C-alpha positions as CSV (number, residue, x, y, z in Angstrom):
1,M,113.4,83.7,119.1
2,E,116.2,85.9,117.8
3,Y,117.0,87.0,114.3
4,T,120.1,88.3,112.6
5,I,119.7,91.4,110.4
6,K,119.4,89.2,107.4
7,S,116.9,86.8,108.8
8,L,114.9,89.7,110.1
9,S,114.8,91.6,106.8
10,Q,113.6,88.5,105.0
11,I,110.6,87.8,107.2
12,A,109.8,91.6,107.3
13,G,110.2,92.0,103.4
14,I,112.6,94.9,103.7
15,S,116.3,95.3,103.0
16,T,119.1,95.0,105.4
17,R,120.2,98.4,104.4
18,T,116.9,99.7,105.7
19,L,117.4,98.0,109.1
20,R,120.8,99.4,109.2
21,Y,119.5,102.8,108.5
22,Y,116.9,102.6,111.3
23,D,119.8,101.6,113.6
24,E,121.8,104.7,112.7
25,I,119.0,107.1,113.2
26,G,118.0,105.5,116.6
27,L,114.4,104.3,115.3
28,L,115.2,100.5,115.8
29,K,118.3,99.3,117.6
30,P,119.1,95.6,117.8
31,A,118.8,93.9,121.1
32,R,122.5,93.3,121.0
33,V,125.6,92.9,118.9
34,N,127.2,89.5,119.2
35,S,130.8,88.8,119.2
36,S,131.1,88.4,115.5
37,G,129.7,91.9,115.0
38,Y,126.2,91.0,113.9
39,R,123.2,92.7,115.0
40,I,120.7,90.5,116.8
41,Y,117.1,91.3,117.3
42,G,114.6,89.9,119.8
43,K,110.9,89.7,120.2
44,K,110.6,93.4,121.3
45,E,112.5,94.6,118.4
46,V,110.4,92.5,116.1
47,E,107.2,94.0,117.5
48,L,108.4,97.6,117.1
49,L,109.5,96.8,113.6
50,Q,105.9,95.9,112.9
51,Q,104.7,99.0,114.3
52,I,107.2,101.1,112.3
53,L,106.2,99.4,109.1
54,I,102.5,100.0,109.7
55,Y,103.1,103.5,110.4
56,R,105.0,103.8,107.1
57,E,102.1,102.3,105.5
58,L,100.1,105.2,106.8
59,E,102.6,107.5,105.5
60,V,103.9,108.7,108.8
61,S,107.4,110.2,108.8
62,L,110.2,108.4,110.3
63,E,110.9,111.3,112.6
64,D,107.4,111.2,113.9
65,I,107.4,107.4,114.2
66,K,110.5,107.8,116.3
67,Q,108.6,110.3,118.6
68,I,105.6,108.0,118.8
69,I,107.4,104.7,119.7
70,S,109.9,106.3,122.0
71,S,107.2,108.1,124.1
72,P,106.8,106.6,127.8
73,S,103.0,106.4,127.1
74,F,103.4,104.4,123.8
75,D,101.0,101.3,124.1
76,I,101.3,98.6,121.3
77,K,97.7,97.4,121.9
78,G,96.4,100.9,121.6
79,A,98.6,101.5,118.6
80,L,97.2,98.3,116.9
81,E,93.6,99.4,117.6
82,E,94.4,102.9,116.1
83,H,96.2,101.3,113.0
84,R,93.1,99.1,112.4
85,A,90.8,102.1,112.5
86,N,92.9,104.1,110.1
87,L,93.6,101.2,107.7
88,L,89.8,100.4,107.5
89,A,89.0,104.1,106.9
90,K,91.8,104.1,104.3
91,R,90.4,101.0,102.6
92,N,87.0,102.4,102.5
93,R,88.3,105.7,100.7
94,I,90.2,103.4,98.2
95,D,87.3,101.1,97.7
96,M,85.1,104.1,96.7
97,I,87.6,105.6,94.5
98,I,88.1,102.2,92.7
99,Q,84.2,101.8,92.3
100,N,84.1,105.3,90.7
101,V,87.0,104.6,88.3
102,D,85.3,101.3,87.3
103,K,82.0,103.1,86.6
104,T,83.9,105.6,84.4
105,L,85.8,102.8,82.6
106,E,82.4,101.2,82.0
107,E,81.0,104.4,80.6
108,T,83.9,104.8,78.3
109,K,83.1,101.3,76.8
110,G,79.4,102.0,76.4
111,R,78.2,99.6,79.0
112,V,76.7,102.1,81.4
113,R,75.4,105.6,81.7
114,M,77.3,107.6,84.7
115,S,75.4,110.5,86.2
116,D,76.8,114.0,87.0
117,K,76.2,113.0,90.7
118,D,78.3,109.9,90.3
119,R,81.0,111.8,88.9
120,F,80.7,114.6,91.5
121,E,80.8,112.0,94.4
122,G,83.9,110.6,93.0
123,L,85.5,113.9,92.9
124,K,84.6,114.6,96.4
125,Q,86.0,111.3,97.6
126,K,89.3,111.9,95.5
127,M,89.7,115.2,97.3
128,V,89.5,113.7,100.6
129,E,91.9,111.1,99.7
130,E,94.5,113.6,98.3
131,N,94.3,115.8,101.4
132,E,94.7,113.0,103.7
133,Q,97.8,111.9,101.7
134,K,99.3,115.4,101.6
135,Y,98.4,116.8,104.8
136,G,96.5,114.5,106.9
137,E,99.1,113.7,109.2
138,E,100.0,117.4,110.2
139,L,96.4,118.6,110.4
140,R,95.5,115.7,112.6
141,Q,98.2,116.4,115.0
142,K,97.3,120.2,115.1
143,Y,93.6,120.1,115.2
144,G,92.8,116.4,116.3
145,E,91.3,113.3,114.8
146,D,87.6,114.3,115.3
147,T,88.0,117.7,113.8
148,I,89.5,116.6,110.6
149,D,87.1,113.5,110.3
150,Q,84.3,116.0,110.7
151,S,85.6,118.2,108.1
152,N,85.9,115.4,105.8
153,K,82.3,114.3,106.4
154,K,81.2,117.8,105.6
155,L,83.1,117.7,102.4
156,L,81.5,114.5,101.4
157,K,78.0,115.7,102.2
158,M,78.4,119.1,100.1
159,T,75.9,119.5,97.4
160,E,77.2,120.0,93.8
161,A,76.4,123.9,94.2
162,E,78.2,124.1,97.6
163,F,81.2,122.2,96.0
164,T,81.4,124.5,92.9
165,E,81.0,127.7,95.1
166,A,83.9,126.4,97.3
167,E,86.0,125.7,94.5
168,R,85.2,129.2,93.1
169,L,86.0,130.8,96.3
170,G,89.4,129.1,96.6
171,E,90.4,130.5,93.2
172,E,89.2,133.9,94.0
173,V,91.3,133.8,97.1
174,L,94.5,133.4,94.9
175,E,93.5,136.1,92.5
176,R,92.7,138.7,95.4
177,L,95.9,137.6,97.1
178,K,97.9,138.5,94.0
179,E,96.2,141.8,93.9
180,A,96.6,142.5,97.4
181,M,100.4,141.8,97.2
182,K,100.7,144.8,95.0
183,T,100.1,147.1,98.1
184,G,102.8,145.5,99.9
185,D,100.8,145.9,103.0
186,P,99.1,143.0,104.7
187,Q,96.9,145.3,106.7
188,S,95.5,147.0,103.5
189,A,92.0,146.9,102.6
190,A,92.8,144.6,99.7
191,A,94.6,142.2,102.0
192,Q,91.8,142.2,104.5
193,M,89.4,141.5,102.0
194,T,91.5,138.4,100.9
195,A,91.7,137.1,104.6
196,E,87.8,137.6,104.6
197,L,87.2,135.6,101.4
198,H,89.7,132.9,102.9
199,K,87.4,132.7,105.9
200,R,84.4,132.3,103.7
201,W,86.2,129.5,101.7
202,L,87.1,127.7,105.1
203,T,83.5,127.7,106.3
204,F,82.7,125.3,103.5
205,Y,85.0,122.7,105.1
206,W,85.0,123.5,108.8
207,N,82.0,122.7,111.1
208,S,82.7,125.8,113.0
209,Y,84.9,128.7,112.7
210,S,87.3,130.2,115.2
211,K,89.9,133.0,115.0
212,E,92.5,130.9,116.9
213,A,92.0,128.0,114.4
214,H,92.1,130.3,111.4
215,A,95.3,132.1,112.7
216,N,97.0,128.8,113.5
217,L,96.1,127.4,109.8
218,A,97.8,130.6,108.4
219,R,100.8,130.2,110.6
220,M,101.0,126.5,109.0
221,Y,101.1,128.0,105.5
222,V,104.5,129.4,106.4
223,D,105.8,126.7,108.6
224,D,105.0,123.8,106.2
225,E,106.9,124.2,103.0
226,R,104.0,122.2,101.1
227,F,101.6,124.8,102.0
228,T,104.0,127.6,101.4
229,A,104.7,126.2,97.8
230,Y,100.9,126.2,97.1
231,Y,100.4,129.9,97.9
232,D,103.9,131.0,96.6
233,K,102.8,129.8,93.0
234,V,100.8,133.1,93.1
235,E,104.0,134.9,93.8
236,Q,107.1,134.5,95.8
237,G,106.4,135.5,99.3
238,A,102.6,135.1,99.0
239,A,102.2,132.4,101.9
240,V,103.9,134.9,104.3
241,F,101.8,137.9,103.0
242,L,98.6,135.9,103.5
243,R,99.5,134.7,107.0
244,D,100.2,138.2,108.1
245,A,96.9,139.3,106.5
246,I,95.0,136.7,108.2
247,L,96.8,137.4,111.7
248,H,95.7,141.0,111.5
249,Y,92.3,140.1,110.4
250,T,91.9,137.7,113.4
251,S,93.9,140.1,115.7
252,L,96.1,137.2,116.8
């Protein structure tokens, strides 16, 4: 069966403007354009549109989607299996957060007592969810699915004392970074202490530490504007300074 751009937009629940934009950027081209100038989409295009919309639901960028579906090795069956696994994991995370919110609401109404452990578990789950939404795509591409999944599991298994110490170390890294920048030298003793503290902070979240992974993460702090913004809130140029300090620390 073939669809005009209007009929396809209706069954897909998106606007014709979106489909035109996908055509313009080469993400989803129509099968053909008829003699009246209308875009016509066939079975292949419908299947690709489904993939695109699922990837968008998983918050994958249009640029990355284009690279994925245009790859010669792209397999729709394999993609659907991966989507299902990712969506189930996302649903489980959301369900846990909803349960925690429900418990908190019930407590505010005086119907239940919520333990500190319950609050703490909800906080950890919320952190995993936020990290996945903000950085999950890039980190999974760089370090692999298993590495990030193991990191999330380690976070969820943290004791309250471990979690509190990790949070404290994260704040101390920022404080030491600010002081180290006054030296103007990422190889200074103060800068290297900051890099050491950053390593100690990472070990709370990583199953194993390697200099290569540490250095790659430091480079990402500069290459990804979201990480840059996080560290540059300390002071302009802080992300670059931290990267250089860590690269010297790891000798890479």
